[in-house]
MARKOL-897285 format. One record per atom (N, C-alpha, C): residue number from 1; y, x, z; residue in three letters. Coordinates in Angstrom, 2 decimals. Last residue first. Layout:
+-----+---------+---------+---------+--------+
: num :       Y :       X :       Z : residu :
+-----+---------+---------+---------+--------+
: NUM :       Y :       X :       Z :    ALA :
...
+-----+---------+---------+---------+--------+
END
This chain:
+-----+---------+---------+---------+--------+
: num :       Y :       X :       Z : residu :
+-----+---------+---------+---------+--------+
: 150 :    2.75 :   20.38 :    3.76 :    UNK :
: 150 :    2.08 :   21.59 :    4.19 :    UNK :
: 150 :    1.54 :   21.56 :    5.55 :    UNK :
: 149 :    3.23 :   18.63 :    0.79 :    UNK :
: 149 :    3.09 :   18.54 :    2.24 :    UNK :
: 149 :    2.29 :   19.74 :    2.71 :    UNK :
: 148 :    5.48 :   19.33 :   -1.75 :    UNK :
: 148 :    4.10 :   19.50 :   -1.27 :    UNK :
: 148 :    4.11 :   19.43 :    0.24 :    UNK :
: 147 :    7.47 :   17.34 :   -3.62 :    UNK :
: 147 :    7.45 :   18.07 :   -2.35 :    UNK :
: 147 :    6.00 :   18.15 :   -1.90 :    UNK :
: 146 :    8.56 :   17.37 :   -6.89 :    UNK :
: 146 :    7.43 :   17.08 :   -6.01 :    UNK :
: 146 :    7.52 :   17.96 :   -4.78 :    UNK :
: 145 :   10.86 :   15.80 :   -8.87 :    UNK :
: 145 :   10.68 :   16.92 :   -7.97 :    UNK :
: 145 :    9.58 :   16.54 :   -6.99 :    UNK :
: 144 :   11.61 :   14.78 :  -12.16 :    UNK :
: 144 :   10.76 :   14.64 :  -10.99 :    UNK :
: 144 :   10.76 :   15.93 :  -10.19 :    UNK :
: 143 :   13.33 :   15.34 :  -14.34 :    UNK :
: 143 :   13.24 :   13.98 :  -13.81 :    UNK :
: 143 :   12.52 :   13.87 :  -12.47 :    UNK :
: 142 :   13.20 :   17.89 :  -15.30 :    UNK :
: 142 :   14.53 :   17.29 :  -15.21 :    UNK :
: 142 :   14.52 :   15.93 :  -14.53 :    UNK :
: 141 :   10.54 :   18.44 :  -15.48 :    UNK :
: 141 :   11.29 :   19.16 :  -14.44 :    UNK :
: 141 :   12.70 :   18.60 :  -14.27 :    UNK :
: 140 :    9.82 :   16.94 :  -17.74 :    UNK :
: 140 :    9.43 :   16.49 :  -16.42 :    UNK :
: 140 :   10.24 :   17.16 :  -15.32 :    UNK :
: 139 :   12.13 :   16.16 :  -20.24 :    UNK :
: 139 :   11.33 :   17.20 :  -19.61 :    UNK :
: 139 :   11.06 :   16.79 :  -18.17 :    UNK :
: 138 :   11.84 :   13.07 :  -22.05 :    UNK :
: 138 :   12.52 :   13.98 :  -21.12 :    UNK :
: 138 :   11.56 :   15.04 :  -20.62 :    UNK :
: 137 :   10.46 :   11.23 :  -23.51 :    UNK :
: 137 :   11.51 :   11.96 :  -24.21 :    UNK :
: 137 :   12.23 :   12.97 :  -23.32 :    UNK :
: 136 :    8.66 :   10.00 :  -21.81 :    UNK :
: 136 :    8.13 :   10.81 :  -22.91 :    UNK :
: 136 :    9.20 :   11.63 :  -23.63 :    UNK :
: 135 :    8.76 :   10.22 :  -18.52 :    UNK :
: 135 :    9.60 :    9.71 :  -19.58 :    UNK :
: 135 :    9.26 :   10.59 :  -20.78 :    UNK :
: 134 :    6.65 :    9.52 :  -15.70 :    UNK :
: 134 :    7.05 :   10.27 :  -16.89 :    UNK :
: 134 :    7.98 :    9.48 :  -17.79 :    UNK :
: 133 :    5.43 :    8.39 :  -13.55 :    UNK :
: 133 :    6.71 :    9.06 :  -13.31 :    UNK :
: 133 :    7.28 :    9.73 :  -14.56 :    UNK :
: 132 :    2.87 :    7.41 :  -13.73 :    UNK :
: 132 :    3.97 :    6.48 :  -13.82 :    UNK :
: 132 :    5.34 :    7.09 :  -13.66 :    UNK :
: 131 :    1.58 :   10.06 :  -11.91 :    UNK :
: 131 :    1.26 :    8.83 :  -12.64 :    UNK :
: 131 :    2.45 :    7.87 :  -12.57 :    UNK :
: 130 :    2.02 :   12.25 :  -10.31 :    UNK :
: 130 :    2.83 :   12.12 :  -11.52 :    UNK :
: 130 :    2.58 :   10.83 :  -12.29 :    UNK :
: 129 :    0.22 :   12.26 :   -8.23 :    UNK :
: 129 :    1.63 :   12.09 :   -7.89 :    UNK :
: 129 :    2.53 :   11.95 :   -9.10 :    UNK :
: 128 :   -2.25 :   12.78 :   -9.49 :    UNK :
: 128 :   -1.93 :   11.42 :   -9.04 :    UNK :
: 128 :   -0.44 :   11.22 :   -8.76 :    UNK :
: 127 :   -2.07 :   14.89 :  -12.40 :    UNK :
: 127 :   -2.10 :   14.70 :  -10.95 :    UNK :
: 127 :   -1.65 :   13.30 :  -10.55 :    UNK :
: 126 :   -3.99 :   13.89 :  -15.25 :    UNK :
: 126 :   -2.72 :   14.35 :  -14.69 :    UNK :
: 126 :   -2.79 :   14.11 :  -13.19 :    UNK :
: 125 :   -6.45 :   14.52 :  -17.68 :    UNK :
: 125 :   -6.13 :   14.15 :  -16.30 :    UNK :
: 125 :   -4.77 :   14.70 :  -15.92 :    UNK :
: 124 :   -5.87 :   13.47 :  -21.11 :    UNK :
: 124 :   -6.32 :   14.38 :  -20.05 :    UNK :
: 124 :   -5.92 :   13.88 :  -18.68 :    UNK :
: 123 :   -4.91 :   12.05 :  -23.22 :    UNK :
: 123 :   -5.92 :   11.41 :  -22.40 :    UNK :
: 123 :   -6.45 :   12.30 :  -21.28 :    UNK :
: 122 :   -1.41 :   12.93 :  -23.17 :    UNK :
: 122 :   -2.67 :   12.67 :  -23.85 :    UNK :
: 122 :   -3.65 :   12.02 :  -22.88 :    UNK :
: 121 :    1.07 :   13.23 :  -22.01 :    UNK :
: 121 :    0.01 :   14.14 :  -21.60 :    UNK :
: 121 :   -1.31 :   13.94 :  -22.34 :    UNK :
: 120 :    2.86 :   11.39 :  -23.29 :    UNK :
: 120 :    3.33 :   12.70 :  -22.83 :    UNK :
: 120 :    2.18 :   13.69 :  -22.62 :    UNK :
: 119 :    1.29 :    9.16 :  -23.86 :    UNK :
: 119 :    2.08 :    9.79 :  -24.93 :    UNK :
: 119 :    2.45 :   11.21 :  -24.53 :    UNK :
: 118 :    0.24 :    8.58 :  -21.32 :    UNK :
: 118 :   -0.66 :    8.96 :  -22.41 :    UNK :
: 118 :    0.09 :    9.63 :  -23.55 :    UNK :
: 117 :    2.61 :    7.89 :  -20.00 :    UNK :
: 117 :    1.81 :    9.02 :  -19.51 :    UNK :
: 117 :    0.88 :    9.51 :  -20.62 :    UNK :
: 116 :    3.34 :    5.63 :  -21.47 :    UNK :
: 116 :    4.19 :    6.83 :  -21.52 :    UNK :
: 116 :    3.45 :    8.06 :  -21.02 :    UNK :
: 115 :    1.34 :    3.89 :  -20.66 :    UNK :
: 115 :    1.40 :    4.28 :  -22.06 :    UNK :
: 115 :    2.24 :    5.56 :  -22.21 :    UNK :
: 114 :    0.17 :    5.11 :  -17.43 :    UNK :
: 114 :    0.93 :    4.21 :  -18.29 :    UNK :
: 114 :    0.84 :    4.69 :  -19.74 :    UNK :
: 113 :   -2.54 :    5.25 :  -15.14 :    UNK :
: 113 :   -1.74 :    5.87 :  -16.19 :    UNK :
: 113 :   -1.07 :    4.82 :  -17.05 :    UNK :
: 112 :   -2.10 :    3.65 :  -11.97 :    UNK :
: 112 :   -2.87 :    3.87 :  -13.19 :    UNK :
: 112 :   -1.94 :    4.45 :  -14.25 :    UNK :
: 111 :   -0.34 :    3.23 :   -9.99 :    UNK :
: 111 :   -1.52 :    4.02 :   -9.63 :    UNK :
: 111 :   -2.40 :    4.28 :  -10.84 :    UNK :
: 110 :    3.17 :    2.90 :   -9.34 :    UNK :
: 110 :    2.02 :    2.80 :  -10.23 :    UNK :
: 110 :    0.89 :    3.71 :   -9.77 :    UNK :
: 109 :    4.57 :    1.39 :   -6.54 :    UNK :
: 109 :    4.36 :    2.66 :   -7.25 :    UNK :
: 109 :    3.09 :    2.53 :   -8.09 :    UNK :
: 108 :    4.55 :   -0.98 :   -5.21 :    UNK :
: 108 :    5.75 :   -0.64 :   -5.95 :    UNK :
: 108 :    5.58 :    0.59 :   -6.82 :    UNK :
: 107 :    3.11 :   -3.40 :   -3.59 :    UNK :
: 107 :    2.68 :   -2.36 :   -4.52 :    UNK :
: 107 :    3.85 :   -2.08 :   -5.44 :    UNK :
: 106 :    4.29 :   -3.85 :   -0.21 :    UNK :
: 106 :    3.74 :   -4.33 :   -1.48 :    UNK :
: 106 :    3.23 :   -3.18 :   -2.30 :    UNK :
: 105 :    6.71 :   -4.67 :    2.16 :    UNK :
: 105 :    5.38 :   -4.10 :    1.93 :    UNK :
: 105 :    4.85 :   -4.69 :    0.64 :    UNK :
: 104 :   10.16 :   -3.88 :    2.58 :    UNK :
: 104 :    9.12 :   -4.75 :    2.06 :    UNK :
: 104 :    7.82 :   -3.97 :    1.92 :    UNK :
: 103 :   13.09 :   -3.89 :    4.39 :    UNK :
: 103 :   11.85 :   -3.15 :    4.13 :    UNK :
: 103 :   10.80 :   -4.16 :    3.71 :    UNK :
: 102 :   16.60 :   -3.70 :    4.01 :    UNK :
: 102 :   15.40 :   -4.51 :    4.00 :    UNK :
: 102 :   14.21 :   -3.59 :    3.75 :    UNK :
: 101 :   19.59 :   -3.02 :    5.91 :    UNK :
: 101 :   18.56 :   -2.65 :    4.94 :    UNK :
: 101 :   17.44 :   -3.68 :    5.02 :    UNK :
: 100 :   22.80 :   -2.02 :    7.30 :    UNK :
: 100 :   21.71 :   -2.94 :    7.01 :    UNK :
: 100 :   20.78 :   -2.47 :    5.91 :    UNK :
:  99 :   24.58 :   -0.22 :    8.25 :    UNK :
:  99 :   25.13 :   -1.32 :    7.45 :    UNK :
:  99 :   24.05 :   -2.30 :    6.99 :    UNK :
:  98 :   23.27 :    1.90 :    9.43 :    UNK :
:  98 :   23.85 :    0.88 :   10.30 :    UNK :
:  98 :   24.39 :   -0.34 :    9.56 :    UNK :
:  97 :   20.97 :    3.79 :    8.82 :    UNK :
:  97 :   21.55 :    2.80 :    7.91 :    UNK :
:  97 :   22.16 :    1.65 :    8.73 :    UNK :
:  96 :   19.91 :    5.43 :   10.80 :    UNK :
:  96 :   20.68 :    6.05 :    9.72 :    UNK :
:  96 :   21.35 :    5.07 :    8.76 :    UNK :
:  95 :   18.63 :    3.74 :   12.70 :    UNK :
:  95 :   19.51 :    4.83 :   13.14 :    UNK :
:  95 :   20.43 :    5.30 :   12.02 :    UNK :
:  94 :   17.13 :    2.06 :   11.15 :    UNK :
:  94 :   18.10 :    1.46 :   12.08 :    UNK :
:  94 :   19.11 :    2.51 :   12.56 :    UNK :
:  93 :   15.48 :    3.92 :    9.85 :    UNK :
:  93 :   16.51 :    3.22 :    9.08 :    UNK :
:  93 :   17.55 :    2.58 :    9.99 :    UNK :
:  92 :   13.76 :    4.68 :   11.93 :    UNK :
:  92 :   14.60 :    5.68 :   11.26 :    UNK :
:  92 :   15.77 :    5.00 :   10.55 :    UNK :
:  91 :   12.56 :    2.20 :   12.47 :    UNK :
:  91 :   13.32 :    2.90 :   13.51 :    UNK :
:  91 :   14.27 :    3.92 :   12.90 :    UNK :
:  90 :   11.28 :    1.73 :   10.00 :    UNK :
:  90 :   12.29 :    0.80 :   10.48 :    UNK :
:  90 :   13.17 :    1.45 :   11.55 :    UNK :
:  89 :    9.37 :    3.71 :   10.03 :    UNK :
:  89 :   10.47 :    3.81 :    9.05 :    UNK :
:  89 :   11.60 :    2.88 :    9.45 :    UNK :
:  88 :    7.72 :    2.70 :   12.04 :    UNK :
:  88 :    8.35 :    4.01 :   12.20 :    UNK :
:  88 :    9.54 :    4.17 :   11.26 :    UNK :
:  87 :    6.91 :    0.28 :   10.85 :    UNK :
:  87 :    7.65 :    0.25 :   12.11 :    UNK :
:  87 :    8.38 :    1.57 :   12.36 :    UNK :
:  86 :    5.50 :    1.30 :    8.63 :    UNK :
:  86 :    6.70 :    0.46 :    8.43 :    UNK :
:  86 :    7.54 :    0.43 :    9.70 :    UNK :
:  85 :    3.38 :    2.50 :    9.91 :    UNK :
:  85 :    4.31 :    3.35 :    9.17 :    UNK :
:  85 :    5.61 :    2.59 :    8.94 :    UNK :
:  84 :    2.19 :    0.13 :   10.85 :    UNK :
:  84 :    2.65 :    1.15 :   11.80 :    UNK :
:  84 :    3.67 :    2.08 :   11.14 :    UNK :
:  83 :    1.55 :   -1.15 :    8.46 :    UNK :
:  83 :    2.50 :   -1.79 :    9.38 :    UNK :
:  83 :    3.02 :   -0.81 :   10.43 :    UNK :
:  82 :   -0.35 :    0.52 :    7.28 :    UNK :
:  82 :    0.96 :    0.39 :    6.65 :    UNK :
:  82 :    1.98 :   -0.25 :    7.59 :    UNK :
:  81 :   -2.28 :    2.84 :    8.92 :    UNK :
:  81 :   -1.95 :    1.42 :    8.86 :    UNK :
:  81 :   -0.52 :    1.27 :    8.36 :    UNK :
:  80 :   -3.74 :    5.53 :    7.05 :    UNK :
:  80 :   -2.80 :    5.01 :    8.04 :    UNK :
:  80 :   -2.58 :    3.52 :    7.83 :    UNK :
:  79 :   -5.23 :    6.45 :    4.96 :    UNK :
:  79 :   -5.74 :    6.73 :    6.30 :    UNK :
:  79 :   -4.89 :    6.11 :    7.42 :    UNK :
:  78 :   -3.82 :    6.09 :    2.64 :    UNK :
:  78 :   -4.85 :    5.10 :    2.96 :    UNK :
:  78 :   -5.40 :    5.27 :    4.37 :    UNK :
:  77 :   -0.30 :    6.69 :    2.94 :    UNK :
:  77 :   -1.67 :    7.19 :    2.87 :    UNK :
:  77 :   -2.66 :    6.12 :    3.30 :    UNK :
:  76 :    2.18 :    5.06 :    1.13 :    UNK :
:  76 :    1.55 :    5.24 :    2.44 :    UNK :
:  76 :    0.10 :    5.67 :    2.24 :    UNK :
:  75 :    4.98 :    5.82 :   -0.59 :    UNK :
:  75 :    3.53 :    5.68 :   -0.78 :    UNK :
:  75 :    2.87 :    6.02 :    0.55 :    UNK :
:  74 :    8.00 :    4.30 :   -0.77 :    UNK :
:  74 :    7.19 :    5.18 :    0.07 :    UNK :
:  74 :    5.73 :    4.84 :   -0.14 :    UNK :
:  73 :   11.08 :    4.20 :   -2.40 :    UNK :
:  73 :    9.69 :    3.76 :   -2.42 :    UNK :
:  73 :    8.86 :    4.77 :   -1.65 :    UNK :
:  72 :   14.29 :    3.15 :   -2.01 :    UNK :
:  72 :   13.37 :    4.22 :   -1.65 :    UNK :
:  72 :   11.97 :    3.61 :   -1.62 :    UNK :
:  71 :   17.26 :    2.50 :   -3.87 :    UNK :
:  71 :   15.99 :    2.06 :   -3.29 :    UNK :
:  71 :   15.14 :    3.28 :   -3.01 :    UNK :
:  70 :   19.56 :    3.92 :   -4.35 :    UNK :
:  70 :   19.67 :    2.47 :   -4.23 :    UNK :
:  70 :   18.42 :    1.87 :   -3.61 :    UNK :
:  69 :   21.16 :    6.94 :   -4.25 :    UNK :
:  69 :   19.98 :    6.23 :   -3.77 :    UNK :
:  69 :   20.27 :    4.75 :   -3.57 :    UNK :
:  68 :   22.23 :    8.30 :   -7.22 :    UNK :
:  68 :   22.68 :    7.74 :   -5.94 :    UNK :
:  68 :   21.54 :    6.84 :   -5.49 :    UNK :
:  67 :   20.56 :   11.15 :   -8.68 :    UNK :
:  67 :   20.85 :    9.71 :   -8.59 :    UNK :
:  67 :   21.48 :    9.39 :   -7.25 :    UNK :
:  66 :   20.03 :   13.79 :   -8.51 :    UNK :
:  66 :   20.57 :   13.32 :   -9.78 :    UNK :
:  66 :   20.87 :   11.84 :   -9.79 :    UNK :
:  65 :   19.92 :   16.55 :   -6.55 :    UNK :
:  65 :   20.02 :   15.10 :   -6.47 :    UNK :
:  65 :   20.73 :   14.60 :   -7.72 :    UNK :
:  64 :   17.76 :   19.03 :   -6.65 :    UNK :
:  64 :   18.99 :   18.67 :   -7.32 :    UNK :
:  64 :   19.05 :   17.15 :   -7.36 :    UNK :
:  63 :   16.43 :   20.32 :   -3.72 :    UNK :
:  63 :   16.28 :   19.31 :   -4.76 :    UNK :
:  63 :   17.66 :   19.00 :   -5.33 :    UNK :
:  62 :   14.68 :   22.76 :   -1.95 :    UNK :
:  62 :   15.95 :   22.36 :   -2.54 :    UNK :
:  62 :   15.71 :   21.43 :   -3.72 :    UNK :
:  61 :   12.79 :   22.45 :    0.91 :    UNK :
:  61 :   12.73 :   22.45 :   -0.55 :    UNK :
:  61 :   14.07 :   21.96 :   -1.08 :    UNK :
:  60 :   12.96 :   22.07 :    3.65 :    UNK :
:  60 :   12.98 :   23.44 :    3.12 :    UNK :
:  60 :   12.93 :   23.54 :    1.61 :    UNK :
:  59 :   12.99 :   19.24 :    3.86 :    UNK :
:  59 :   11.91 :   20.06 :    4.44 :    UNK :
:  59 :   11.81 :   21.43 :    3.79 :    UNK :
:  58 :   15.26 :   19.07 :    1.51 :    UNK :
:  58 :   14.30 :   18.18 :    2.15 :    UNK :
:  58 :   13.11 :   19.02 :    2.57 :    UNK :
:  57 :   18.53 :   19.49 :    0.68 :    UNK :
:  57 :   17.39 :   20.21 :    1.23 :    UNK :
:  57 :   16.51 :   19.23 :    1.98 :    UNK :
:  56 :   20.27 :   19.01 :   -2.43 :    UNK :
:  56 :   19.97 :   18.63 :   -1.05 :    UNK :
:  56 :   18.72 :   19.39 :   -0.62 :    UNK :
:  55 :   22.84 :   19.80 :   -4.61 :    UNK :
:  55 :   21.51 :   20.19 :   -4.17 :    UNK :
:  55 :   21.35 :   19.77 :   -2.71 :    UNK :
:  54 :   24.64 :   17.02 :   -6.05 :    UNK :
:  54 :   24.54 :   18.34 :   -5.43 :    UNK :
:  54 :   23.09 :   18.62 :   -5.09 :    UNK :
:  53 :   26.70 :   14.61 :   -6.73 :    UNK :
:  53 :   25.63 :   15.33 :   -7.43 :    UNK :
:  53 :   25.62 :   16.75 :   -6.89 :    UNK :
:  52 :   28.96 :   13.82 :   -5.40 :    UNK :
:  52 :   27.68 :   13.42 :   -4.83 :    UNK :
:  52 :   26.51 :   14.13 :   -5.51 :    UNK :
:  51 :   31.14 :   14.48 :   -6.94 :    UNK :
:  51 :   30.76 :   15.41 :   -5.87 :    UNK :
:  51 :   29.43 :   15.05 :   -5.22 :    UNK :
:  50 :   32.35 :   13.09 :   -8.94 :    UNK :
:  50 :   30.95 :   13.47 :   -9.14 :    UNK :
:  50 :   30.44 :   14.40 :   -8.05 :    UNK :
:  49 :   34.98 :   12.83 :   -8.30 :    UNK :
:  49 :   34.17 :   11.62 :   -8.19 :    UNK :
:  49 :   32.68 :   11.90 :   -8.43 :    UNK :
:  48 :   36.22 :   15.31 :   -8.82 :    UNK :
:  48 :   35.72 :   15.04 :   -7.48 :    UNK :
:  48 :   34.86 :   13.78 :   -7.37 :    UNK :
:  47 :   35.69 :   17.34 :  -11.44 :    UNK :
:  47 :   36.02 :   15.94 :  -11.18 :    UNK :
:  47 :   35.41 :   15.54 :   -9.84 :    UNK :
:  46 :   35.18 :   20.05 :  -11.21 :    UNK :
:  46 :   36.16 :   19.60 :  -12.18 :    UNK :
:  46 :   36.60 :   18.17 :  -11.92 :    UNK :
:  45 :   33.20 :   20.26 :   -9.34 :    UNK :
:  45 :   34.45 :   20.97 :   -9.08 :    UNK :
:  45 :   35.56 :   20.51 :  -10.02 :    UNK :
:  44 :   31.00 :   18.97 :  -10.41 :    UNK :
:  44 :   31.78 :   18.28 :   -9.38 :    UNK :
:  44 :   33.09 :   18.97 :   -9.04 :    UNK :
:  43 :   30.45 :   18.87 :  -13.84 :    UNK :
:  43 :   30.65 :   19.78 :  -12.72 :    UNK :
:  43 :   31.51 :   19.08 :  -11.65 :    UNK :
:  42 :   28.38 :   16.17 :  -15.03 :    UNK :
:  42 :   29.60 :   16.96 :  -15.00 :    UNK :
:  42 :   29.69 :   17.81 :  -13.74 :    UNK :
:  41 :   26.20 :   14.48 :  -15.28 :    UNK :
:  41 :   25.95 :   15.92 :  -15.13 :    UNK :
:  41 :   27.20 :   16.78 :  -15.03 :    UNK :
:  40 :   26.40 :   11.48 :  -13.24 :    UNK :
:  40 :   26.71 :   12.24 :  -14.45 :    UNK :
:  40 :   26.53 :   13.74 :  -14.23 :    UNK :
:  39 :   23.63 :    9.98 :  -11.62 :    UNK :
:  39 :   24.91 :   10.67 :  -11.47 :    UNK :
:  39 :   25.17 :   11.49 :  -12.73 :    UNK :
:  38 :   22.11 :    6.82 :  -12.10 :    UNK :
:  38 :   22.15 :    8.25 :  -12.38 :    UNK :
:  38 :   23.56 :    8.80 :  -12.19 :    UNK :
:  37 :   21.36 :    4.49 :   -9.55 :    UNK :
:  37 :   22.15 :    4.86 :  -10.73 :    UNK :
:  37 :   22.26 :    6.37 :  -10.88 :    UNK :
:  36 :   17.96 :    4.84 :   -8.31 :    UNK :
:  36 :   19.34 :    4.37 :   -8.26 :    UNK :
:  36 :   20.08 :    4.79 :   -9.50 :    UNK :
:  35 :   15.31 :    5.78 :   -6.18 :    UNK :
:  35 :   15.75 :    5.19 :   -7.43 :    UNK :
:  35 :   17.18 :    4.72 :   -7.25 :    UNK :
:  34 :   12.92 :    8.07 :   -4.87 :    UNK :
:  34 :   14.21 :    7.40 :   -4.78 :    UNK :
:  34 :   14.60 :    6.91 :   -6.17 :    UNK :
:  33 :    9.82 :    8.23 :   -3.29 :    UNK :
:  33 :   10.51 :    8.20 :   -4.58 :    UNK :
:  33 :   11.85 :    7.49 :   -4.35 :    UNK :
:  32 :    7.43 :   10.05 :   -1.52 :    UNK :
:  32 :    8.65 :    9.26 :   -1.46 :    UNK :
:  32 :    9.36 :    9.37 :   -2.79 :    UNK :
:  31 :    4.03 :   10.11 :   -0.38 :    UNK :
:  31 :    5.10 :   10.55 :   -1.28 :    UNK :
:  31 :    6.25 :    9.57 :   -1.19 :    UNK :
:  30 :    2.80 :    9.61 :    2.13 :    UNK :
:  30 :    2.14 :   10.43 :    1.11 :    UNK :
:  30 :    3.15 :   10.98 :    0.10 :    UNK :
:  29 :    3.10 :    9.19 :    5.45 :    UNK :
:  29 :    3.89 :    9.17 :    4.22 :    UNK :
:  29 :    3.28 :   10.15 :    3.24 :    UNK :
:  28 :    1.65 :    9.63 :    7.74 :    UNK :
:  28 :    1.25 :    8.53 :    6.87 :    UNK :
:  28 :    2.03 :    8.43 :    5.58 :    UNK :
:  27 :    4.21 :   10.68 :    9.93 :    UNK :
:  27 :    2.80 :   10.66 :    9.59 :    UNK :
:  27 :    2.52 :    9.44 :    8.71 :    UNK :
:  26 :    7.46 :   11.78 :    8.84 :    UNK :
:  26 :    6.58 :   10.79 :    9.48 :    UNK :
:  26 :    5.14 :   10.95 :    9.02 :    UNK :
:  25 :    9.05 :   13.42 :    7.38 :    UNK :
:  25 :    8.47 :   13.99 :    8.60 :    UNK :
:  25 :    7.48 :   13.04 :    9.27 :    UNK :
:  24 :   10.10 :   11.87 :    5.37 :    UNK :
:  24 :    9.06 :   12.83 :    5.00 :    UNK :
:  24 :    8.39 :   13.45 :    6.23 :    UNK :
:  23 :   12.10 :   10.51 :    6.84 :    UNK :
:  23 :   10.94 :    9.78 :    6.30 :    UNK :
:  23 :    9.80 :   10.74 :    6.00 :    UNK :
:  22 :   13.93 :   12.59 :    7.46 :    UNK :
:  22 :   13.29 :   11.81 :    8.53 :    UNK :
:  22 :   12.03 :   11.10 :    8.03 :    UNK :
:  21 :   14.63 :   13.48 :    4.89 :    UNK :
:  21 :   14.06 :   14.42 :    5.87 :    UNK :
:  21 :   13.34 :   13.67 :    6.98 :    UNK :
:  20 :   15.73 :   11.15 :    3.80 :    UNK :
:  20 :   14.52 :   11.72 :    3.23 :    UNK :
:  20 :   13.85 :   12.69 :    4.19 :    UNK :
:  19 :   18.02 :   10.84 :    5.47 :    UNK :
:  19 :   16.97 :    9.83 :    5.45 :    UNK :
:  19 :   15.67 :   10.39 :    4.89 :    UNK :
:  18 :   19.57 :   13.13 :    4.88 :    UNK :
:  18 :   19.12 :   12.87 :    6.26 :    UNK :
:  18 :   17.93 :   11.90 :    6.26 :    UNK :
:  17 :   19.96 :   12.75 :    2.09 :    UNK :
:  17 :   19.31 :   13.95 :    2.60 :    UNK :
:  17 :   18.76 :   13.73 :    4.01 :    UNK :
:  16 :   21.36 :   10.33 :    2.07 :    UNK :
:  16 :   20.08 :   10.44 :    1.39 :    UNK :
:  16 :   19.29 :   11.62 :    1.92 :    UNK :
:  15 :   23.69 :   11.10 :    3.38 :    UNK :
:  15 :   22.81 :   10.14 :    4.04 :    UNK :
:  15 :   21.43 :   10.14 :    3.40 :    UNK :
:  14 :   24.69 :   12.90 :    1.41 :    UNK :
:  14 :   24.45 :   13.32 :    2.80 :    UNK :
:  14 :   23.47 :   12.39 :    3.50 :    UNK :
:  13 :   24.94 :   11.38 :   -0.99 :    UNK :
:  13 :   24.01 :   12.51 :   -0.91 :    UNK :
:  13 :   23.70 :   12.93 :    0.53 :    UNK :
:  12 :   25.06 :    7.82 :   -0.31 :    UNK :
:  12 :   25.59 :    9.08 :   -0.79 :    UNK :
:  12 :   24.59 :   10.21 :   -0.55 :    UNK :
:  11 :   23.47 :    4.77 :   -1.26 :    UNK :
:  11 :   23.63 :    5.89 :   -0.34 :    UNK :
:  11 :   24.24 :    7.11 :   -1.04 :    UNK :
:  10 :   24.62 :    1.48 :   -1.60 :    UNK :
:  10 :   24.10 :    2.67 :   -2.29 :    UNK :
:  10 :   24.44 :    3.88 :   -1.42 :    UNK :
:   9 :   23.68 :   -0.90 :    0.92 :    UNK :
:   9 :   24.69 :   -0.13 :    0.18 :    UNK :
:   9 :   24.00 :    1.01 :   -0.54 :    UNK :
:   8 :   21.49 :   -1.91 :    2.07 :    UNK :
:   8 :   22.49 :   -2.88 :    1.63 :    UNK :
:   8 :   23.66 :   -2.21 :    0.93 :    UNK :
:   7 :   18.41 :   -0.35 :    0.99 :    UNK :
:   7 :   19.65 :   -0.34 :    1.77 :    UNK :
:   7 :   20.64 :   -1.36 :    1.21 :    UNK :
:   6 :   15.26 :   -1.00 :    0.96 :    UNK :
:   6 :   16.36 :   -1.41 :    0.11 :    UNK :
:   6 :   17.63 :   -1.47 :    0.96 :    UNK :
:   5 :   12.23 :    0.49 :    0.82 :    UNK :
:   5 :   13.42 :    0.39 :    1.66 :    UNK :
:   5 :   14.58 :    0.11 :    0.71 :    UNK :
:   4 :    8.97 :   -0.45 :    0.43 :    UNK :
:   4 :   10.24 :   -0.32 :   -0.28 :    UNK :
:   4 :   11.36 :   -0.49 :    0.73 :    UNK :
:   3 :    5.71 :    0.92 :    0.61 :    UNK :
:   3 :    6.86 :    0.32 :    1.26 :    UNK :
:   3 :    8.07 :    0.51 :    0.37 :    UNK :
:   2 :    2.33 :    0.26 :   -0.43 :    UNK :
:   2 :    3.60 :    0.96 :   -0.50 :    UNK :
:   2 :    4.64 :    0.21 :    0.33 :    UNK :
:   1 :   -1.18 :    0.83 :    0.00 :    UNK :
:   1 :    0.00 :    0.00 :    0.00 :    UNK :
:   1 :    1.25 :    0.87 :    0.00 :    UNK :
+-----+---------+---------+---------+--------+
END
């Protein structure tokens, strides 16, 4: 099962960084995906309205934040009870999202290869964390950052 955190506001880079660090530290979180409006590639030094596009640090891994966070999808490990993980994430969100949020339980992350996956990788095996994350016209390194749990 998956969880979806839907903040009542679009998050900036600082709050996204804090929230991802807290969520990734929880037991039972297999992977986390953020979705939202894309930030333009312009240099933030030239135009201050693009200052949200920056490198964030999530558990020691530097990630180039390319979107403003509108939704967060959390893949819960099968070894954990999704309602317990939801309760833990709810506590984190109450602390970091004082303006409100919704958390839903459901299936939000693809688990089977998509047509785009087949176009990009053919019929070969691809890692589970990449299923449904591809854009056949984009380079994967420009769209996805994978944090390895250690």
